[in-house]
C-alpha angles and dihedrals in degrees: 000000000000117000116251113257093237097055121117089242090070106078095188093053092046092049091048091050092051092049091049092051090047092052092047091051094047098083090048090049090052091051091051092049093050090046091054091048092050090051090053092050093050093045095050099030095121092050090046092054092047093048091047090052090052091048089057096041103042097073089056099041110144095017121124096244096034117184090002086083089069086069098034094052097061091040092053091044092053089047090054092048091050091052095045099045098035099043114013108030103022108197124202111250124203113262111269137173094249099050090237114174131233091270092065092044093051097042093049089060101032097055097062090041091053092051091046095050096042094047096048095044093046090045092061089075100026093108099027093057091054099057091142091059093043091060092054105095095207098051115105101232093193087077092068099067093035094055088049090056094048093048092050092050093059094078090049092051092048092045091049090052088053090049091051093051092043092052092045096048100039100037101027099241149010131241122261090248089079085081088069092059095090090055090050090050091052091055090045090054089054093047094048092041091058095042095047093046089052097046093042090056094043091044090064089068102027106054092180094058095100093050092050092048092049090059091044092050092052088060093040092054092063092039090057122078097248106115090031141020129233091260098044093049105096104212098147126213131303133047096327091055092050092049093051091045090052090047091056093043098050097035101112092209088063088063087061097043101043098062092051090048091049092051099043103031115020096035092217139073101260098160104042092165090056089054091051094046091046092055097044096042091048093057093043092047092051092052092044095047093049092051092049091050093049092047095051098036097087090061099048093095094056093047093050 
């Protein structure tokens, strides 16, 4: 008599059953991971706020304006960009229903990119630079990457406020899709939270991680639709055009940039699949990064 397919003697069936059970448990595992992370955030919320404030204030310690520079810097930078790209080097924006100029197009994409790059690069040393806190048994180390994320998002929030006022004053209004910006920011916090927790944990062991990412990000900047859009980029026909189109499509940073550009520049959801991918990948990245951090955390003391 033939052996039943679900018997232990059938390796293929046993392996398939284990994989099926693992896949069925995966959504529940993600929920548990996110629940544990939320508990940590609520438990250490006051410490997180204090550490974020210090992260913003420490670079300007001793200066006359102090932490105010953390707001003035992005405001002045956005003002310079507005002057340069609206008056001096006038770029050619993609046609849109609101007659927004190249400054709005570029800022809408550049602001989330800036927060992404700064958070990930700063996160590489977020734990390693706090060796004295790592060796304190009672200190909640999860606060270190999270305060890095929050501090790096401040310039984006300030710059977005500038972009909103600029669009309102110069063009007389903003599209309704601006109301979706807070939801996009929430997903961005999750995405950066997961990425920074992962790279901060890995960066304890790989000291060259930041240098490698800096080179990678230089290439990613030009491979991401920030200074151009998919329609204004003149790639021509043929193989080269298909390669560049695929590069833009499968570049994961484009999934972050496109929804913000849709909301703040186009005033419509042009890349719905990018919105969906952005939301799903953000949640999965947060769960993954938190698990990596928790797995490696017990060995930080020995590595440092």
